[in-house]
PABAMI-680911 format. One record per residue (C-alpha): residue in one letter; y, z, x. Coordinates in nm, 4 decimals, padded with zeros to 6 digits. Example, Ala and Ser with C-alpha at 12.3 -4.5 7.8 and 13.67 -1.06 7.14 Angstrom:
BEGIN
a,-00.4500,00.7800,01.2300
s,-00.1060,00.7140,01.3670
//
This chain:
BEGIN
x,-13.2936,15.0241,02.0624
x,-13.4960,15.3086,02.1891
x,-13.7235,15.2233,02.4887
x,-14.0922,15.1807,02.4241
x,-14.2904,15.4987,02.4480
x,-14.4919,15.5738,02.7522
x,-14.8721,15.5238,02.7307
x,-15.0421,15.8333,02.6254
x,-15.3438,15.9617,02.8375
x,-15.5800,15.9573,02.5267
x,-15.5878,15.7866,02.1828
x,-15.5962,15.9796,01.8579
x,-15.9190,16.0228,01.6710
x,-15.9792,15.7798,01.3779
x,-16.1143,15.9173,01.0533
x,-16.4887,15.9193,01.0085
x,-16.4870,15.6881,00.7058
x,-16.3175,15.4133,00.8767
x,-16.5525,15.4446,01.1688
x,-16.8608,15.3997,00.9561
x,-16.7105,15.1244,00.7390
x,-16.6086,14.9083,01.0379
x,-16.8588,14.9876,01.3179
x,-17.1802,15.1941,01.2820
x,-17.3504,15.2701,01.6035
x,-17.1438,15.4105,01.8856
x,-16.9330,15.7132,01.8502
x,-16.5631,15.7245,01.9207
x,-16.3619,15.8367,02.2350
x,-16.2730,16.1967,02.1781
x,-16.0568,16.4858,02.2723
x,-16.0069,16.8014,02.0515
x,-15.6647,16.7406,01.9276
x,-15.5127,17.0099,01.6904
x,-15.3238,16.7607,01.4828
x,-15.4569,16.3870,01.4507
x,-15.2505,16.1044,01.3219
x,-15.2774,15.7317,01.3377
x,-15.0946,15.4540,01.5087
x,-15.1418,15.0854,01.4605
x,-15.3878,15.0268,01.7543
x,-15.5939,15.3290,01.6682
x,-15.6498,15.1847,01.3199
x,-15.7506,14.8455,01.4687
x,-15.9745,14.9673,01.7565
x,-16.0528,15.3318,01.6709
x,-16.4080,15.2591,01.5670
x,-16.4940,15.0397,01.8646
x,-16.3936,15.2704,02.1634
x,-16.7150,15.2654,02.3417
x,-16.8635,15.4735,02.5521
x,-17.2036,15.4394,02.6763
x,-17.3468,15.0991,02.5322
x,-17.2059,14.7682,02.4859
x,-16.9553,14.6800,02.2232
x,-16.8810,14.3163,02.1270
x,-16.5964,14.4507,01.9125
x,-16.3748,14.5526,02.2097
x,-16.1834,14.2583,02.3515
x,-16.0020,14.3866,02.6483
x,-15.7947,14.1037,02.7689
x,-15.5760,14.0134,03.0587
x,-15.2088,13.9292,02.9628
x,-15.1209,13.7713,03.3005
x,-14.8965,14.0584,03.4309
x,-14.9306,14.2064,03.7766
x,-15.1971,14.4618,03.8968
x,-15.1787,14.6919,04.2123
x,-15.3726,14.4591,04.4534
x,-15.1978,14.5941,04.7753
x,-15.2841,14.9221,04.9202
x,-15.1844,15.1927,04.6695
x,-14.9596,15.4767,04.7693
x,-14.9448,15.7867,04.5322
x,-14.6298,15.9905,04.5696
x,-14.6736,16.3315,04.4149
x,-14.3778,16.5089,04.2694
x,-14.4581,16.8796,04.2190
x,-14.2383,17.0103,03.9323
x,-14.2225,17.3836,03.8949
x,-14.4373,17.6613,04.0453
x,-14.7429,17.5307,04.2142
x,-14.9807,17.7337,04.4437
x,-15.1038,17.5884,04.7668
x,-15.4672,17.6059,04.6434
x,-15.3876,17.3952,04.3387
x,-15.1970,17.1215,04.5525
x,-15.5086,17.0998,04.7685
x,-15.7406,17.0320,04.4824
x,-15.5363,16.7509,04.3624
x,-15.4708,16.6090,04.7023
x,-15.8310,16.6061,04.7911
x,-15.9004,16.4310,04.4652
x,-15.6718,16.1480,04.5289
x,-15.7970,16.1199,04.8882
x,-16.1573,16.0864,04.7557
x,-16.0835,15.7723,04.5776
x,-16.1031,15.5687,04.9007
x,-16.3586,15.8061,05.0690
x,-16.6650,15.5547,05.0546
x,-16.8802,15.7947,05.2664
x,-16.8645,16.0660,05.0108
x,-17.1989,16.1986,04.8845
x,-17.2991,15.9904,04.5666
x,-17.2292,15.9929,04.2884
x,-16.8691,15.9827,04.4245
x,-16.5168,15.9436,04.3136
x,-16.5094,15.6355,04.5238
x,-16.8111,15.5038,04.3335
x,-16.5981,15.5565,04.0092
x,-16.3160,15.3612,04.1529
x,-16.5339,15.0605,04.2120
x,-16.5252,14.9790,03.8468
x,-16.1384,14.9842,03.8581
x,-16.1525,14.7567,04.1664
x,-16.3239,14.4892,03.9488
x,-16.0103,14.4101,03.7637
x,-15.8019,14.1141,03.9020
x,-15.4739,13.9431,03.8722
x,-15.4130,13.5854,03.7859
x,-15.4874,13.4700,04.1438
x,-15.8327,13.6479,04.1391
x,-15.7127,13.9265,04.3757
x,-15.8905,14.2644,04.2904
x,-15.7249,14.5997,04.2600
x,-15.7058,14.7567,04.6085
x,-15.9797,14.9742,04.7386
x,-15.7351,15.1761,04.9268
x,-15.5614,15.4572,04.7635
x,-15.3705,15.7135,04.9742
x,-15.1144,15.9972,04.9377
x,-14.7668,15.9233,05.0611
x,-14.4683,16.1414,05.0788
x,-14.4374,16.4282,04.8445
x,-14.1508,16.5973,04.6743
x,-14.1239,16.9495,04.5615
x,-13.8910,17.0526,04.2705
x,-13.9664,17.4164,04.2473
x,-13.6405,17.5212,04.0821
x,-13.6964,17.3205,03.7723
x,-13.3895,17.0985,03.8249
x,-13.3982,16.9445,03.4829
x,-13.5328,17.2652,03.3025
x,-13.8704,17.3750,03.1676
x,-13.8887,17.1427,02.8664
x,-13.8730,16.7730,02.9441
x,-13.8365,16.4704,02.7124
x,-14.0173,16.1408,02.7909
x,-13.6678,16.0047,02.9229
x,-13.5825,16.3300,03.1223
x,-13.9189,16.2665,03.2963
x,-13.7616,15.9552,03.4574
x,-13.4588,16.1677,03.5521
x,-13.6951,16.3876,03.7479
x,-13.8286,16.0875,03.9188
x,-13.4782,15.9606,03.9918
x,-13.3977,16.2851,04.1595
x,-13.6928,16.2505,04.3831
x,-13.6149,15.8959,04.5003
x,-13.2445,15.9625,04.5467
x,-13.2408,16.3108,04.6898
x,-13.0101,16.3609,04.9838
x,-13.2869,16.5287,05.1614
x,-13.6257,16.3545,05.2170
x,-13.5968,16.1108,04.9199
x,-13.9388,15.9468,04.8223
x,-13.9679,15.5882,04.9459
x,-13.8978,15.3032,04.7040
x,-14.2188,15.1128,04.6592
x,-14.2178,14.9162,04.3294
x,-14.5088,14.6819,04.4364
x,-14.7941,14.9221,04.5230
x,-14.6362,15.2701,04.4748
x,-14.7511,15.5217,04.1943
x,-14.5037,15.8009,04.1254
x,-14.7057,16.0970,04.0110
x,-14.5072,16.3678,03.8310
x,-14.7105,16.6972,03.8079
x,-14.5561,16.9699,03.5984
x,-14.6748,17.3297,03.6304
x,-14.8312,17.5405,03.3592
x,-14.4847,17.6909,03.2433
x,-14.3399,17.3297,03.1755
x,-14.3547,17.1652,02.8422
x,-14.3194,16.7957,02.8075
x,-14.2570,16.6086,02.4893
x,-14.5692,16.5637,02.2817
x,-14.7767,16.7617,02.5355
x,-15.0718,16.9222,02.3707
x,-15.0147,16.7480,02.0367
x,-15.1428,16.4066,02.1271
x,-15.0954,16.3553,02.4936
x,-15.2195,16.5346,02.8223
x,-15.0524,16.2669,03.0377
x,-14.8880,15.9247,03.0144
x,-14.7830,15.6282,03.2227
x,-14.5192,15.3819,03.2070
x,-14.2482,15.2223,03.4366
x,-13.9018,15.3531,03.5127
x,-13.5924,15.1887,03.3576
x,-13.3282,15.0662,03.6091
x,-13.0623,15.2083,03.3882
x,-13.1928,15.5371,03.4605
x,-13.3650,15.5469,03.8100
x,-13.2163,15.2403,03.9560
x,-13.5531,15.0768,04.0076
x,-13.8613,14.9622,03.8106
x,-14.1364,15.1936,03.9352
x,-14.4672,15.2570,03.7906
x,-14.5147,15.6277,03.7236
x,-14.7444,15.8765,03.5533
x,-14.6890,16.2346,03.4283
x,-14.9788,16.4881,03.3972
x,-14.9157,16.8485,03.3085
x,-15.1078,17.1773,03.3843
x,-15.2288,17.2891,03.0373
x,-15.3643,17.6298,03.1568
x,-15.1186,17.8222,02.9526
x,-15.0119,17.5799,02.6794
x,-15.3309,17.4269,02.5651
x,-15.6354,17.4410,02.7905
x,-15.8765,17.3979,02.4880
x,-15.7317,17.0462,02.4445
x,-15.6194,16.9188,02.7844
x,-15.8509,17.1161,02.9972
x,-16.1622,17.0454,02.7822
x,-16.4371,17.1002,02.8448
x,-16.3479,17.3767,03.0834
x,-16.1860,17.5561,02.7980
x,-16.2669,17.5069,02.4306
x,-16.0206,17.5275,02.1262
x,-16.0694,17.8234,01.8937
x,-16.0181,17.6027,01.5913
x,-16.3327,17.3976,01.6496
x,-16.6245,17.6367,01.6087
x,-16.9242,17.5819,01.8176
x,-16.7624,17.4183,02.1074
x,-16.8427,17.6066,02.4313
x,-16.6542,17.5767,02.7564
x,-16.8255,17.5092,03.0937
x,-16.7379,17.6355,03.4357
x,-16.4840,17.4415,03.6303
x,-16.5934,17.3103,03.9682
x,-16.3003,17.4304,04.1776
x,-16.2240,17.7606,04.0043
x,-15.8993,17.6592,03.8387
x,-15.9305,17.5680,03.4776
x,-15.5763,17.4150,03.4363
x,-15.5943,17.1939,03.7674
x,-15.9689,17.1038,03.7212
x,-15.8719,16.9827,03.3720
x,-15.5892,16.7841,03.5167
x,-15.8230,16.5820,03.7620
x,-15.9727,16.3696,03.4948
x,-15.6261,16.2996,03.3394
x,-15.4855,16.2144,03.6730
x,-15.7776,15.9709,03.7163
x,-15.7161,15.8206,03.3789
x,-15.3637,15.7509,03.4601
x,-15.4116,15.6127,03.8022
x,-15.6838,15.3814,03.6779
x,-15.4554,15.2517,03.4109
x,-15.1396,15.2363,03.6163
x,-15.3409,15.0238,03.8654
x,-15.4689,14.7725,03.6002
x,-15.1585,14.7755,03.3703
x,-14.8563,14.8871,03.5669
x,-14.5845,14.7076,03.3569
x,-14.7719,14.7169,03.0422
x,-14.8417,14.3391,03.0516
x,-15.1731,14.3155,03.2298
x,-15.5161,14.4519,03.1120
x,-15.5363,14.6056,02.7660
x,-15.6876,14.5576,02.4185
x,-15.4834,14.5133,02.1147
x,-15.1956,14.2794,02.0159
x,-14.9348,14.5506,02.0470
x,-14.8195,14.6491,02.3898
x,-14.6321,14.9419,02.2581
x,-14.9817,15.0939,02.1647
x,-15.2154,14.9340,02.4032
x,-15.5891,15.0424,02.4395
x,-15.6339,15.0642,02.8184
x,-15.9532,15.1040,03.0408
x,-15.9538,15.4671,03.0419
x,-15.8494,15.5058,02.6731
x,-16.1762,15.3414,02.5725
x,-16.3781,15.6011,02.7458
x,-16.1901,15.9103,02.6837
x,-16.4166,16.2224,02.6828
x,-16.7160,16.0321,02.8333
x,-16.8490,16.1844,03.1478
x,-17.2058,16.0831,03.1544
x,-17.4924,15.8944,03.0149
x,-17.5320,15.9316,02.6330
x,-17.1617,16.0485,02.6035
x,-16.9485,15.9857,02.2842
x,-16.7810,16.1986,02.0206
x,-16.7625,16.5608,02.1088
x,-17.0609,16.5116,02.3444
x,-16.9448,16.4617,02.7053
x,-17.2594,16.3119,02.8208
x,-17.5142,16.4236,03.0984
x,-17.3417,16.5982,03.3650
x,-17.4473,16.8131,03.6768
x,-17.4645,17.1874,03.7008
x,-17.4161,17.3229,04.0542
x,-17.6021,17.6243,04.2041
x,-17.2764,17.8185,04.1182
x,-17.3000,17.7293,03.7534
x,-17.0026,17.4853,03.7799
x,-17.0041,17.1490,03.5871
x,-16.9170,16.8228,03.7529
x,-17.0089,16.4606,03.7729
x,-16.8988,16.3278,04.1027
x,-16.8333,16.4266,04.4595
x,-16.5230,16.4039,04.6657
x,-16.4658,16.4558,05.0334
x,-16.5391,16.8301,05.0253
x,-16.5200,16.9227,04.6543
x,-16.6723,16.8246,04.3291
x,-16.4906,16.6886,04.0273
x,-16.5364,16.6084,03.6618
x,-16.3902,16.2669,03.5931
x,-16.3925,16.0569,03.2739
x,-16.5560,15.7107,03.2920
x,-16.3623,15.3946,03.2651
x,-16.4174,15.0601,03.0786
x,-16.6247,14.7927,03.2812
x,-16.5027,14.4642,03.1408
x,-16.7792,14.2684,03.3123
x,-17.0509,14.4392,03.1144
x,-16.8378,14.5541,02.8125
x,-16.9218,14.9182,02.8156
x,-16.8062,15.2384,02.9990
x,-16.9238,15.2897,03.3436
x,-16.9582,15.5835,03.5849
x,-17.1286,15.6385,03.9263
x,-17.3449,15.9227,03.7708
x,-17.5058,15.6983,03.5055
x,-17.8779,15.7536,03.4949
x,-17.9555,15.3731,03.5264
x,-17.7780,15.3599,03.8649
//
């Protein structure tokens, strides 16, 4: 039997007729995929993915599995060719998650919604997220085209390396594989910009929560770096200026946020998700895909900020600005973000 597929960083758009038939009102979570197809969970929940307003139709449930309640350590694995400036942007975003003194609206304020999720003992997701040891794989040890299983082989190489292997931390570690713009990963650009799952002991030797996120700058910026790039096949969509001057990496930031939020609340795919099928769960970031501000939904991102330099963002980090999608707040049953106009 094939292993269950990793969880994609976005759910696929549902046909408009189904949306109007089952749920009139809020628009659906959105990313400009070039080819759209359905899976079982999309069909059940597609018309209820909600955004900026409550939705009684969405029944996000806790399935009794563990969540990341201990201090979270992110272990970046830099696969391929990365510039130092690109690494700095990503490192600062991750460090900003716990930077509670950042200027509001802040990344730390965004994380407060994730913190509200608990395990069966009532313990909350940890407030502390920091960067641990890092690994560079600049020589493309597994090639420039990776399958979902070979992604796990890259992680195995990182944790079993003879020189400076990454620590083994199955309880609160997040192994974040980041592929450079010249690397293709299975399904990249077609219906995923990133995904998360856990490693198989038969491949890696351990069960470790991990995520993959790719730099789409060369392959599909109009999809995975939207709205900093717009696809040519959808007339009328206009790109906005990225806050850190790197379209591919700025586009990765929201996907990284998406995956870390879902890994923290559903690390072994048996904790927080909607739907009855754990193979295709609807998770806390899936429900708000493409929503960055008040009024967001469908192809409208919601209200964002424009800096004096013309760049678009919605929250502040330690020293930088970022555009990060909202996540589902299960206490009020709608998407939340620190830049909401009512906060």
